[in-house]
Biopython code that builds the backbone (N, CA, C, O; Angstrom):
import numpy as np
from Bio.PDB.StructureBuilder import StructureBuilder

atoms = [
    (1, "MET", "N", (87.871, 90.773, 155.162)),
    (1, "MET", "CA", (87.066, 91.978, 154.795)),
    (1, "MET", "C", (87.283, 91.889, 153.238)),
    (1, "MET", "O", (86.316, 91.704, 152.499)),
    (2, "MET", "N", (88.559, 92.022, 152.749)),
    (2, "MET", "CA", (88.826, 92.252, 151.178)),
    (2, "MET", "C", (89.411, 90.993, 150.907)),
    (2, "MET", "O", (90.638, 90.929, 150.831)),
    (3, "TRP", "N", (88.644, 89.880, 150.735)),
    (3, "TRP", "CA", (89.386, 88.517, 150.538)),
    (3, "TRP", "C", (89.900, 88.390, 149.186)),
    (3, "TRP", "O", (90.750, 87.528, 148.964)),
    (4, "TRP", "N", (89.380, 89.337, 148.024)),
    (4, "TRP", "CA", (89.881, 89.070, 146.664)),
    (4, "TRP", "C", (91.658, 89.525, 146.651)),
    (4, "TRP", "O", (92.375, 89.104, 145.742)),
    (5, "ASN", "N", (92.163, 90.324, 147.651)),
    (5, "ASN", "CA", (93.565, 90.640, 147.652)),
    (5, "ASN", "C", (94.410, 89.469, 147.953)),
    (5, "ASN", "O", (95.595, 89.580, 147.640)),
    (6, "ASP", "N", (94.057, 88.463, 148.454)),
    (6, "ASP", "CA", (94.731, 87.460, 148.983)),
    (6, "ASP", "C", (95.257, 86.390, 147.712)),
    (6, "ASP", "O", (96.164, 85.571, 147.861)),
    (7, "TYR", "N", (94.594, 86.561, 146.628)),
    (7, "TYR", "CA", (94.807, 85.725, 145.500)),
    (7, "TYR", "C", (96.045, 86.184, 144.630)),
    (7, "TYR", "O", (96.595, 85.289, 143.989)),
    (8, "GLY", "N", (96.499, 87.331, 144.536)),
    (8, "GLY", "CA", (97.430, 87.994, 143.648)),
    (8, "GLY", "C", (97.031, 88.430, 142.484)),
    (8, "GLY", "O", (95.808, 88.454, 142.350)),
    (9, "PRO", "N", (97.721, 88.819, 141.506)),
    (9, "PRO", "CA", (97.352, 89.257, 140.229)),
    (9, "PRO", "C", (96.888, 88.484, 139.321)),
    (9, "PRO", "O", (96.094, 88.973, 138.518)),
    (10, "GLY", "N", (97.201, 87.305, 139.227)),
    (10, "GLY", "CA", (96.597, 86.162, 138.395)),
    (10, "GLY", "C", (97.268, 86.141, 137.075)),
    (10, "GLY", "O", (98.121, 86.946, 136.703)),
    (11, "PRO", "N", (96.803, 85.148, 136.412)),
    (11, "PRO", "CA", (97.445, 85.130, 135.102)),
    (11, "PRO", "C", (97.266, 86.095, 133.988)),
    (11, "PRO", "O", (97.955, 86.092, 132.968)),
    (12, "TRP", "N", (96.154, 87.047, 134.285)),
    (12, "TRP", "CA", (95.705, 87.857, 133.222)),
    (12, "TRP", "C", (96.653, 89.127, 133.125)),
    (12, "TRP", "O", (96.560, 89.962, 132.226)),
    (13, "MET", "N", (97.601, 89.171, 134.187)),
    (13, "MET", "CA", (98.550, 90.339, 134.104)),
    (13, "MET", "C", (99.464, 90.415, 132.933)),
    (13, "MET", "O", (99.977, 91.466, 132.548)),
    (14, "PHE", "N", (99.625, 89.367, 132.441)),
    (14, "PHE", "CA", (100.689, 89.131, 131.386)),
    (14, "PHE", "C", (99.990, 89.556, 129.938)),
    (14, "PHE", "O", (100.698, 89.803, 128.962)),
    (15, "TRP", "N", (98.489, 89.623, 129.881)),
    (15, "TRP", "CA", (97.903, 89.987, 128.688)),
    (15, "TRP", "C", (98.146, 91.539, 128.201)),
    (15, "TRP", "O", (98.173, 91.821, 127.004)),
    (16, "GLY", "N", (98.301, 92.415, 129.128)),
    (16, "GLY", "CA", (98.656, 93.778, 128.692)),
    (16, "GLY", "C", (100.061, 94.054, 128.191)),
    (16, "GLY", "O", (100.183, 94.945, 127.351)),
    (17, "PRO", "N", (101.059, 93.445, 128.574)),
    (17, "PRO", "CA", (102.375, 93.604, 127.742)),
    (17, "PRO", "C", (102.344, 92.809, 126.544)),
    (17, "PRO", "O", (102.854, 93.223, 125.503)),
    (18, "ILE", "N", (101.787, 91.713, 126.628)),
    (18, "ILE", "CA", (101.755, 90.868, 125.202)),
    (18, "ILE", "C", (100.891, 91.620, 124.270)),
    (18, "ILE", "O", (101.238, 91.742, 123.095)),
    (19, "PHE", "N", (99.799, 92.130, 124.706)),
    (19, "PHE", "CA", (99.043, 93.028, 123.670)),
    (19, "PHE", "C", (99.777, 94.148, 123.112)),
    (19, "PHE", "O", (99.849, 94.428, 121.916)),
    (20, "MET", "N", (100.357, 94.812, 124.155)),
    (20, "MET", "CA", (101.166, 96.060, 123.566)),
    (20, "MET", "C", (102.199, 95.634, 122.668)),
    (20, "MET", "O", (102.465, 96.425, 121.763)),
    (21, "ILE", "N", (102.928, 94.412, 122.726)),
    (21, "ILE", "CA", (104.054, 94.227, 121.950)),
    (21, "ILE", "C", (103.362, 93.756, 120.540)),
    (21, "ILE", "O", (103.853, 94.150, 119.482)),
    (22, "LEU", "N", (102.263, 92.943, 120.549)),
    (22, "LEU", "CA", (101.691, 92.608, 119.355)),
    (22, "LEU", "C", (101.189, 93.836, 118.624)),
    (22, "LEU", "O", (101.215, 93.857, 117.393)),
    (23, "MET", "N", (100.796, 94.721, 119.232)),
    (23, "MET", "CA", (100.204, 96.167, 118.589)),
    (23, "MET", "C", (101.450, 96.925, 117.861)),
    (23, "MET", "O", (101.417, 97.363, 116.711)),
    (24, "MET", "N", (102.533, 96.990, 118.741)),
    (24, "MET", "CA", (103.666, 97.626, 118.238)),
    (24, "MET", "C", (104.393, 96.882, 117.020)),
    (24, "MET", "O", (105.075, 97.456, 116.171)),
    (25, "ALA", "N", (104.140, 95.544, 117.077)),
    (25, "ALA", "CA", (104.895, 94.923, 116.002)),
    (25, "ALA", "C", (103.848, 94.982, 114.675)),
    (25, "ALA", "O", (104.306, 94.916, 113.534)),
    (26, "ALA", "N", (102.529, 95.099, 114.910)),
    (26, "ALA", "CA", (101.800, 95.527, 113.721)),
    (26, "ALA", "C", (101.929, 96.611, 113.219)),
    (26, "ALA", "O", (101.879, 96.737, 111.996)),
    (27, "CYS", "N", (102.129, 97.676, 114.068)),
    (27, "CYS", "CA", (102.360, 99.071, 113.496)),
    (27, "CYS", "C", (103.784, 99.158, 112.778)),
    (27, "CYS", "O", (103.909, 99.852, 111.768)),
    (28, "PHE", "N", (104.752, 98.511, 113.264)),
    (28, "PHE", "CA", (106.031, 98.516, 112.599)),
    (28, "PHE", "C", (105.939, 97.943, 111.088)),
    (28, "PHE", "O", (106.313, 98.449, 110.030)),
    (29, "GLY", "N", (105.324, 96.740, 111.357)),
    (29, "GLY", "CA", (104.973, 95.848, 109.966)),
    (29, "GLY", "C", (104.375, 96.726, 108.983)),
    (29, "GLY", "O", (104.934, 96.892, 107.900)),
    (30, "MET", "N", (103.105, 97.396, 109.316)),
    (30, "MET", "CA", (102.483, 98.260, 108.486)),
    (30, "MET", "C", (103.213, 99.325, 107.901)),
    (30, "MET", "O", (102.991, 99.685, 106.745)),
    (31, "MET", "N", (104.188, 99.923, 108.724)),
    (31, "MET", "CA", (105.041, 100.998, 108.266)),
    (31, "MET", "C", (106.000, 100.362, 107.330)),
    (31, "MET", "O", (106.345, 101.006, 106.339)),
    (32, "PHE", "N", (106.445, 99.235, 107.521)),
    (32, "PHE", "CA", (107.467, 98.796, 106.632)),
    (32, "PHE", "C", (107.005, 98.596, 105.347)),
    (32, "PHE", "O", (107.688, 98.913, 104.373)),
    (33, "PHE", "N", (105.749, 98.028, 105.239)),
    (33, "PHE", "CA", (105.025, 97.581, 104.001)),
    (33, "PHE", "C", (104.672, 98.798, 103.229)),
    (33, "PHE", "O", (104.805, 98.848, 102.006)),
    (34, "MET", "N", (104.224, 99.771, 103.941)),
    (34, "MET", "CA", (103.816, 101.158, 103.285)),
    (34, "MET", "C", (104.867, 101.856, 102.651)),
    (34, "MET", "O", (104.699, 102.435, 101.578)),
    (35, "MET", "N", (106.113, 101.829, 103.351)),
    (35, "MET", "CA", (107.247, 102.593, 102.842)),
    (35, "MET", "C", (107.925, 101.877, 101.681)),
    (35, "MET", "O", (108.528, 102.443, 100.768)),
    (36, "ARG", "N", (107.748, 100.512, 101.830)),
    (36, "ARG", "CA", (108.358, 99.606, 100.746)),
    (36, "ARG", "C", (107.449, 99.878, 99.480)),
    (36, "ARG", "O", (107.988, 100.100, 98.395)),
    (37, "ARG", "N", (106.280, 99.864, 99.591)),
    (37, "ARG", "CA", (105.395, 100.000, 98.429)),
    (37, "ARG", "C", (105.536, 101.344, 97.817)),
    (37, "ARG", "O", (105.555, 101.356, 96.587)),
    (38, "HIS", "N", (105.635, 102.443, 98.417)),
    (38, "HIS", "CA", (105.780, 103.657, 97.940)),
    (38, "HIS", "C", (107.143, 104.108, 97.509)),
    (38, "HIS", "O", (107.312, 104.991, 96.668)),
    (39, "GLY", "N", (108.055, 103.499, 98.087)),
    (39, "GLY", "CA", (109.540, 103.666, 97.750)),
    (39, "GLY", "C", (110.123, 102.976, 96.720)),
    (39, "GLY", "O", (111.303, 103.131, 96.407)),
    (40, "GLY", "N", (109.146, 102.000, 96.011)),
    (40, "GLY", "CA", (109.830, 101.124, 94.948)),
    (40, "GLY", "C", (110.321, 101.689, 93.697)),
    (40, "GLY", "O", (111.152, 101.066, 93.036)),
    (41, "ASP", "N", (109.805, 102.989, 93.265)),
    (41, "ASP", "CA", (110.112, 103.398, 91.939)),
    (41, "ASP", "C", (111.162, 104.630, 91.984)),
    (41, "ASP", "O", (111.286, 105.456, 91.080)),
    (42, "ARG", "N", (111.774, 104.615, 92.994)),
    (42, "ARG", "CA", (112.975, 105.709, 93.167)),
    (42, "ARG", "C", (114.153, 105.434, 92.055)),
    (42, "ARG", "O", (114.492, 106.335, 91.288)),
    (43, "GLY", "N", (114.710, 104.224, 92.020)),
    (43, "GLY", "CA", (115.716, 104.009, 91.209)),
    (43, "GLY", "C", (115.527, 104.166, 89.776)),
    (43, "GLY", "O", (116.443, 104.508, 89.027)),
    (44, "ASP", "N", (114.131, 103.872, 89.326)),
    (44, "ASP", "CA", (113.967, 104.028, 87.779)),
    (44, "ASP", "C", (113.248, 105.332, 87.344)),
    (44, "ASP", "O", (112.833, 105.445, 86.190)),
    (45, "SER", "N", (113.094, 106.355, 88.301)),
    (45, "SER", "CA", (112.492, 107.474, 87.993)),
    (45, "SER", "C", (113.285, 108.436, 87.206)),
    (45, "SER", "O", (112.626, 109.244, 86.552)),
    (46, "ALA", "N", (114.565, 108.509, 87.142)),
    (46, "ALA", "CA", (115.454, 109.294, 86.220)),
    (46, "ALA", "C", (115.202, 108.879, 84.939)),
    (46, "ALA", "O", (114.760, 109.648, 84.085)),
    (47, "ALA", "N", (115.503, 107.458, 84.691)),
    (47, "ALA", "CA", (115.481, 106.894, 83.395)),
    (47, "ALA", "C", (114.134, 106.976, 82.872)),
    (47, "ALA", "O", (114.023, 107.004, 81.647)),
    (48, "ARG", "N", (113.102, 107.019, 83.579)),
    (48, "ARG", "CA", (111.521, 107.066, 83.102)),
    (48, "ARG", "C", (111.327, 108.426, 82.529)),
    (48, "ARG", "O", (110.803, 108.587, 81.427)),
    (49, "ILE", "N", (111.806, 109.541, 83.380)),
    (49, "ILE", "CA", (111.542, 110.837, 82.947)),
    (49, "ILE", "C", (112.538, 111.188, 81.660)),
    (49, "ILE", "O", (112.124, 111.937, 80.774)),
    (50, "LEU", "N", (113.792, 110.643, 81.605)),
    (50, "LEU", "CA", (114.538, 110.778, 80.253)),
    (50, "LEU", "C", (113.906, 110.042, 78.932)),
    (50, "LEU", "O", (114.166, 110.401, 77.784)),
    (51, "LYS", "N", (113.148, 109.099, 79.229)),
    (51, "LYS", "CA", (112.324, 108.385, 78.171)),
    (51, "LYS", "C", (111.170, 109.157, 77.759)),
    (51, "LYS", "O", (110.785, 109.264, 76.594)),
    (52, "GLU", "N", (110.673, 109.656, 78.709)),
    (52, "GLU", "CA", (109.313, 110.634, 78.540)),
    (52, "GLU", "C", (109.862, 111.831, 77.891)),
    (52, "GLU", "O", (109.235, 112.220, 76.905)),
    (53, "ARG", "N", (110.839, 112.454, 78.219)),
    (53, "ARG", "CA", (111.354, 113.597, 77.375)),
    (53, "ARG", "C", (111.725, 113.407, 76.059)),
    (53, "ARG", "O", (111.604, 114.266, 75.186)),
    (54, "PHE", "N", (112.268, 112.066, 75.867)),
    (54, "PHE", "CA", (112.791, 111.839, 74.437)),
    (54, "PHE", "C", (111.258, 111.401, 73.771)),
    (54, "PHE", "O", (111.085, 111.803, 72.620)),
    (55, "ALA", "N", (110.362, 110.774, 74.266)),
    (55, "ALA", "CA", (109.184, 110.624, 73.408)),
    (55, "ALA", "C", (108.497, 111.663, 73.101)),
    (55, "ALA", "O", (107.893, 111.704, 72.030)),
    (56, "ARG", "N", (108.469, 112.687, 73.987)),
    (56, "ARG", "CA", (107.901, 114.117, 73.752)),
    (56, "ARG", "C", (108.486, 114.894, 72.571)),
    (56, "ARG", "O", (107.896, 115.700, 71.852)),
    (57, "GLY", "N", (109.824, 114.475, 72.508)),
    (57, "GLY", "CA", (110.712, 115.374, 71.342)),
    (57, "GLY", "C", (111.310, 116.377, 72.082)),
    (57, "GLY", "O", (111.744, 117.293, 71.382)),
    (58, "GLU", "N", (111.509, 116.524, 73.539)),
    (58, "GLU", "CA", (112.081, 117.570, 74.137)),
    (58, "GLU", "C", (113.536, 117.298, 73.792)),
    (58, "GLU", "O", (114.146, 118.336, 73.537)),
    (59, "ILE", "N", (114.220, 116.247, 73.717)),
    (59, "ILE", "CA", (115.510, 116.029, 73.398)),
    (59, "ILE", "C", (115.802, 115.152, 72.247)),
    (59, "ILE", "O", (114.941, 114.305, 72.007)),
    (60, "ASP", "N", (116.820, 115.184, 71.505)),
    (60, "ASP", "CA", (117.086, 114.368, 70.469)),
    (60, "ASP", "C", (117.875, 113.065, 70.894)),
    (60, "ASP", "O", (118.307, 112.841, 72.025)),
    (61, "GLY", "N", (117.990, 112.210, 69.741)),
    (61, "GLY", "CA", (118.388, 110.996, 69.982)),
    (61, "GLY", "C", (119.886, 110.850, 70.610)),
    (61, "GLY", "O", (120.201, 109.982, 71.424)),
    (62, "ARG", "N", (120.738, 111.837, 70.096)),
    (62, "ARG", "CA", (122.048, 111.898, 70.750)),
    (62, "ARG", "C", (122.289, 112.353, 72.002)),
    (62, "ARG", "O", (123.180, 111.902, 72.721)),
    (63, "GLU", "N", (121.399, 113.389, 72.359)),
    (63, "GLU", "CA", (121.441, 113.828, 73.802)),
    (63, "GLU", "C", (120.706, 112.633, 74.855)),
    (63, "GLU", "O", (121.006, 112.441, 76.033)),
    (64, "TYR", "N", (119.810, 112.011, 74.165)),
    (64, "TYR", "CA", (118.999, 110.869, 75.065)),
    (64, "TYR", "C", (120.240, 109.935, 75.421)),
    (64, "TYR", "O", (120.533, 109.697, 76.593)),
    (65, "GLU", "N", (120.957, 109.417, 74.333)),
    (65, "GLU", "CA", (122.060, 108.308, 74.565)),
    (65, "GLU", "C", (123.114, 108.768, 75.449)),
    (65, "GLU", "O", (123.611, 108.069, 76.332)),
    (66, "GLU", "N", (123.488, 110.143, 75.146)),
    (66, "GLU", "CA", (124.668, 110.559, 76.155)),
    (66, "GLU", "C", (124.116, 110.614, 77.674)),
    (66, "GLU", "O", (124.899, 110.271, 78.560)),
    (67, "ARG", "N", (122.876, 111.006, 78.007)),
    (67, "ARG", "CA", (122.308, 111.089, 79.360)),
    (67, "ARG", "C", (122.022, 109.692, 79.976)),
    (67, "ARG", "O", (122.143, 109.362, 81.155)),
    (68, "ARG", "N", (121.618, 108.953, 78.930)),
    (68, "ARG", "CA", (121.321, 107.347, 79.465)),
    (68, "ARG", "C", (122.523, 106.628, 79.824)),
    (68, "ARG", "O", (122.541, 105.784, 80.720)),
    (69, "ARG", "N", (123.608, 106.981, 79.076)),
    (69, "ARG", "CA", (125.009, 106.429, 79.650)),
    (69, "ARG", "C", (125.435, 106.978, 80.815)),
    (69, "ARG", "O", (125.996, 106.315, 81.687)),
    (70, "THR", "N", (125.190, 108.246, 80.902)),
    (70, "THR", "CA", (125.553, 109.026, 82.222)),
    (70, "THR", "C", (124.682, 108.269, 83.560)),
    (70, "THR", "O", (125.111, 107.950, 84.669)),
    (71, "LEU", "N", (123.664, 108.165, 83.131)),
    (71, "LEU", "CA", (122.827, 107.543, 84.216)),
    (71, "LEU", "C", (123.180, 106.156, 84.794)),
    (71, "LEU", "O", (123.164, 105.917, 86.001)),
    (72, "GLU", "N", (123.505, 105.251, 83.827)),
    (72, "GLU", "CA", (123.939, 103.927, 83.954)),
    (72, "GLU", "C", (125.510, 103.763, 84.598)),
    (72, "GLU", "O", (125.902, 102.733, 85.146)),
    (73, "ALA", "N", (126.226, 104.846, 84.438)),
    (73, "ALA", "CA", (127.475, 104.777, 84.964)),
    (73, "ALA", "C", (127.345, 105.024, 86.525)),
    (73, "ALA", "O", (128.349, 105.011, 87.238)),
]
sb = StructureBuilder()
sb.init_structure("model")
sb.init_model(0)
sb.init_chain("A")
sb.init_seg("    ")
for serial, (resi, resn, name, xyz) in enumerate(atoms, 1):
    if name == "N":
        sb.init_residue(resn, " ", resi, " ")
    sb.init_atom(name, np.array(xyz, "f"), 0.0, 1.0, " ", f" {name:<3s}", serial, name[0])
structure = sb.get_structure()
């Protein structure tokens, strides 16, 4: 009657899990590269802000040097 049930699941039953693993790897890879790109300026942000404040004249040379040494320590 139902002759197609005698052949078993066939080789295509492996495509679902393989596709799922590939999609998860692609999502994790995208997240990694997006976080890496947006998080690259974190270490220099304090020094950059200090330079900008010195350039605008908000702090003088003595205060700039004192704070720069504090940041480098």
